[in-house]
VEXKOLTI-922178 format. One record per atom (N, C-alpha, C): x, y, z. Coordinates in steps of 0.05 Angstrom, whole numbers, padded with zeros to 5 digits, always signed. Atoms other than C-alpha are relative to their C-alpha. Example, Ala and Ser with C-alpha at 12.3 -4.5 7.8 and 13.67 -1.06 7.14 Angstrom:
+00018-00024+00000 +00246-00090+00156 +00018+00024+00000 -00016-00024-00001 +00273-00021+00143 -00015+00022+00014 
# end
This chain:
+00017-00024+00000 +00000+00000+00000 +00018+00025+00000 -00015-00025+00002 +00026+00069-00019 -00020+00023+00002 +00016-00025-00001 -00003+00136+00001 +00016+00022-00012 -00014-00022+00014 +00014+00197-00041 -00013+00026+00008 +00010-00026-00008 +00008+00269-00019 +00014+00021-00016 -00012-00022+00016 +00019+00326-00068 +00000+00026+00015 -00001-00027-00010 +00039+00396-00050 +00014+00018-00020 -00015-00019+00016 +00067+00459-00081 -00017+00015-00021 +00017-00014+00019 +00008+00481-00123 -00006+00029+00009 +00006-00027-00007 -00016+00552-00125 -00007+00017-00024 +00006-00019+00022 -00030+00614-00167 +00026+00013-00009 -00025-00012+00011 +00025+00640-00212 -00007+00014-00026 +00004-00014+00025 +00029+00688-00270 +00013-00015-00023 -00011+00012+00023 +00043+00665-00340 +00030+00006-00002 -00029-00003+00001 +00118+00654-00350 +00014-00007+00026 -00012+00007-00026 +00128+00637-00277 +00005-00029+00003 -00008+00028-00006 +00150+00573-00244 -00013-00009+00026 +00009+00014-00024 +00124+00524-00192 +00014-00027+00001 -00011+00027-00004 +00153+00461-00162 -00020-00016+00016 +00018+00018-00014 +00105+00406-00144 +00016-00023+00013 -00012+00023-00014 +00124+00352-00094 -00022-00021+00005 +00018+00022-00006 +00093+00284-00082 +00014-00018+00020 -00013+00016-00020 +00111+00250-00017 -00015-00027+00002 +00011+00027+00000 +00100+00175-00014 +00006-00014+00026 -00005+00017-00023 +00092+00129+00044 +00008-00028-00010 -00006+00028+00008 +00117+00057+00043 +00029-00004-00004 -00029+00007+00002 +00184+00022+00043 +00009-00004-00028 -00009+00009+00027 +00184+00003-00030 -00003+00022-00021 +00004-00022+00019 +00178+00072-00061 +00019-00002-00023 -00020+00001+00021 +00241+00061-00100 -00006-00020-00022 +00008+00020+00020 +00208+00003-00137 -00024+00008-00016 +00023-00009+00015 +00151+00045-00164 +00009+00020-00022 -00002-00022+00019 +00151+00083-00229 -00021+00021+00009 +00017-00022-00009 +00120+00151-00216 -00008+00018-00023 +00009-00017+00021 +00078+00195-00259 -00015+00025+00011 +00016-00024-00006 +00046+00264-00259 -00021+00002-00023 +00022-00004+00019 -00022+00275-00292 -00014+00026+00008 +00016-00023-00006 -00068+00335-00295 -00027-00001-00012 +00027+00000+00010 -00141+00348-00304 -00011+00029+00003 +00012-00026+00001 -00171+00414-00325 -00031-00003+00001 +00030+00002-00002 -00246+00430-00314 -00011-00008-00027 +00013+00009+00024 -00288+00393-00364 +00016-00017-00019 -00018+00016+00017 -00230+00354-00392 +00008-00026+00014 -00010+00025-00011 -00203+00284-00383 +00027+00004+00013 -00027+00000-00012 -00143+00270-00340 +00020-00008-00021 -00020+00005+00020 -00081+00273-00382 +00028-00003+00011 -00028+00005-00008 -00009+00250-00377 +00016+00025-00002 -00019-00023+00001 +00044+00302-00361 +00029-00010-00001 -00028+00010-00001 +00108+00265-00342 +00002-00025+00016 -00004+00024-00016 +00135+00200-00314 +00030-00005+00002 -00028+00007-00004 +00200+00172-00287 +00001-00028+00010 -00003+00028-00008 +00223+00101-00280 +00011-00002+00028 -00009+00002-00028 +00241+00073-00213 +00030+00001+00003 -00029-00002-00001 +00314+00070-00230 +00011+00027-00008 -00007-00027+00008 +00313+00143-00251 +00016+00000-00026 -00015+00001+00026 +00342+00121-00318 -00016+00014-00021 +00017-00010+00021 +00283+00142-00360 -00021+00019+00009 +00022-00020-00004 +00237+00202-00362 -00016+00003-00025 +00019-00002+00023 +00177+00214-00406 -00016+00025+00004 +00015-00026-00002 +00140+00278-00422 -00022+00001-00022 +00020-00007+00020 +00077+00299-00458 +00012+00022-00018 -00011-00020+00018 +00093+00341-00519 -00006+00028+00009 +00009-00027-00008 +00056+00400-00489 +00018+00012+00022 -00016-00010-00022 +00105+00405-00431 +00030-00004-00004 -00028+00007+00005 +00170+00380-00461 +00016+00026-00003 -00017-00023+00001 +00226+00430-00451 -00007+00021+00021 +00008-00019-00021 +00187+00467-00396 -00002-00013+00027 +00003+00015-00025 +00174+00414-00343 +00022-00021+00003 -00020+00020-00006 +00223+00368-00309 -00009-00017+00023 +00007+00019-00022 +00206+00306-00268 +00026-00011+00012 -00023+00012-00013 +00255+00280-00217 -00010-00014+00025 +00008+00014-00025 +00254+00236-00155 +00025-00003+00018 -00020+00005-00021 +00293+00227-00091 -00009-00024+00015 +00009+00025-00013 +00285+00155-00069 +00006-00001+00029 -00007-00001-00028 +00319+00169-00003 -00021+00016+00016 +00021-00017-00014 +00263+00220+00013 -00028-00009-00008 +00026+00009+00009 +00207+00180-00019 -00016+00022-00013 +00013-00024+00012 +00190+00241-00061 +00006+00002-00030 -00003-00006+00029 +00178+00256-00134 -00007+00030-00004 +00004-00029+00005 +00180+00327-00161 -00008+00005-00029 +00005-00010+00027 +00154+00365-00220 +00006+00029+00000 -00007-00028+00004 +00190+00429-00236 -00013+00011-00025 +00015-00011+00022 +00146+00472-00280 +00009+00028-00005 -00010-00026+00008 +00177+00531-00316 -00016+00010-00024 +00013-00013+00023 +00150+00580-00368 -00030-00009-00001 +00028+00009-00002 +00079+00565-00345 -00018+00016-00018 +00020-00013+00018 +00021+00581-00391 -00028-00003+00013 +00027+00003-00011 -00052+00592-00375 -00012-00028-00006 +00011+00027+00006 -00068+00525-00409 +00012-00022+00017 -00011+00020-00020 -00026+00490-00355 -00018-00001+00025 +00017+00000-00023 -00081+00507-00306 -00016-00026+00002 +00013+00026-00005 -00108+00442-00276 +00006-00009+00028 -00008+00014-00024 -00108+00398-00216 +00021-00021-00008 -00022+00018+00007 -00043+00359-00217 +00000-00023+00020 +00000+00024-00016 -00040+00288-00191 +00026-00016-00004 -00022+00019+00003 +00018+00242-00177 -00012-00028+00002 +00009+00027+00000 +00011+00168-00187 +00024-00019+00001 -00021+00020-00004 +00051+00105-00172 -00007-00026-00014 +00004+00026+00012 +00059+00042-00212 +00021-00020+00009 -00019+00020-00010 +00090-00020-00183 +00004-00022-00021 -00005+00023+00017 +00122-00077-00221 +00010+00008-00028 -00011-00003+00027 +00143-00086-00293 -00020+00016-00017 +00017-00016+00018 +00116-00042-00348 +00014+00005-00026 -00012-00010+00025 +00127-00020-00419 -00002+00031+00002 -00001-00029+00000 +00143+00053-00432 -00028+00011-00006 +00026-00010+00008 +00075+00062-00464 -00020-00001+00023 +00018+00002-00023 +00041+00041-00399 +00000+00026+00017 -00002-00022-00018 +00066+00102-00363 -00015+00025-00008 +00016-00023+00009 +00024+00151-00403 -00030-00006+00004 +00028+00008-00002 -00041+00114-00387 -00009+00000+00030 +00010-00002-00027 -00081+00131-00325 -00007-00028+00012 +00009+00026-00010 -00108+00060-00320 +00022-00019+00008 -00022+00017-00007 -00039+00030-00311 +00012+00005+00027 -00011-00008-00026 -00024+00064-00245 -00016-00013+00023 +00012+00014-00023 -00038+00031-00178 -00010+00018+00022 +00007-00018-00021 -00042+00090-00131 +00001+00029-00010 +00003-00028+00007 -00062+00163-00136 +00000+00018+00024 +00003-00020-00021 -00055+00225-00094 -00026+00015-00004 +00025-00015-00001 -00111+00274-00079 +00000+00024-00019 -00002-00022+00020 -00085+00327-00127 +00007+00027+00013 -00006-00028-00009 -00060+00399-00120 -00006+00018-00024 +00010-00018+00021 -00089+00458-00158 +00023+00018-00009 -00019-00019+00012 -00044+00498-00205 -00017+00019-00018 +00015-00020+00016 -00073+00562-00233 +00020+00020-00011 -00018-00019+00013 -00035+00604-00284 -00016+00022-00012 +00015-00023+00010 -00061+00673-00297 +00014+00013-00023 -00012-00012+00024 -00051+00710-00362 +00007+00029+00005 
# end
């Protein structure tokens, strides 16, 4: 069982930055691939970024590539999402998610492949 708690959301002007954190409970955090997703009002939850448990591989949605960076600190049981050059269209509730076990790279962009989810943190980007 893994519990995930996101933090770091808030209101920021376009062009600004935020750093989201996701703290995980559980001894086996380092064996989970971690992902960030977001959901804007009236839209489906969409993939943002993911990182493998060995920190070897990272994956990004095209819409955030070059602006967002996912990282993790397995000693602190925490995954981060550094968001730079924010745009109004980045406004959404951001969720972190954990996936245990083996997977293909394509699995990490799919909401249905994750085992645990956090409660979400609101990010609002004003124009």
